[in-house]
N, C-alpha and C positions, 0 to 999 in steps of 0.2 A: 394181600396182594395175592389172588388167586391160583397157582398152575396150573396151565396149559398141556397139551399133550404139539400143538402145533399151533407158530400163530398166523395171522390172520395174510394168504398169499405166500403159505410155507406147509408145503405135502412132507407125507408123512411118507419114509423110506421104502412100504411097500406101493403106497401110489408111484410114487417115482419110478422104482422098480416098472410096474405096470405100464406106466406110458410108455418107455422106453422098446417093453415088449412091444405095444401096438406099433411104435415107428417101425419095427426091424420088421416088424409083418408085415407093413403097409409095404415099405421099398424090397421088400422079397415078392410081394405082390405084382406090383407094378414091375419091376423085370419079368415075373414069368408070362403078365400082362404084354408082353414087348415081344419077348420070345416070340410067343401063343401065334403074333399077329393081331391083339383086339387090338392094341395104341394104334391111333387112326397116325400121327404124328410124331415117331419112338425118336427122333430126332431133339424134338426140343428136349427130351430125359435130359437130357448133359446142361441146362439150365439146371436143373433142380441136382443134378451130382457141379456143378459150380458154385449154389444153395448150401450144398452140404459140404463143403471146402469150406467156405467161407464162417458154416457153422465154427467148423474144428480151430479152423484158425483163431476164428474170437475166443470159446471155450480155449481155446490148450495154454494161456497166459494160468486160467484160476484154475484146469486140471494138474498144473506145474506147484503149485498154490498150497496143492490140497484137498480143495474139495470139488469133492468125486461127482458129486449127483449135486446140480441146480437150476435152480431160472433162473432166469431173465437177466439182466441187468449188472445189479444191484452189485455185484464184487465184479467188473470190469475194467479197467475205463475208456476214454470215451472212443478213441477209435475202436477200444471195442468193441463198443455197445453198437457203434454207429453199422460197421460191421455185421454184426450179432445181428440189426435190423433191414439190412437190407440182404441178409441173408431169404431175408421170409418174401421180396419181392422176385427170387432169381427162384424158386420153390413152389410161390403159387403157380406166376407165369409159367411155367415151367410144366409146370400138372396137368393146368387146365390148357396147354398146347400140346402135351401130349395125349391126353382123352379129349377134349372136347372135338379138334380139328383142325383141318388147314384153315386159316383166314385170307 
């Protein structure tokens, strides 16, 4: 069997690092936009913070097991996977409300 550099749905270390860097830069950019008054409803950014806390809560057991960089819910318990998926809702709705305006 031919050895592959990475499997399907598995990113290389460089790719994982690049994705995390982009996420951190986007997070910093959101804070700067809120500070400069560009965001229409900055209070909705709280939903993004809640989503990040849920992400951290779901990933903490995986990180503590020694898998510092991982994607998806494969290494999580059912509860952790559900919390991980819930954070998508919070982060998406928070992002849309922060920059799209009041409803």
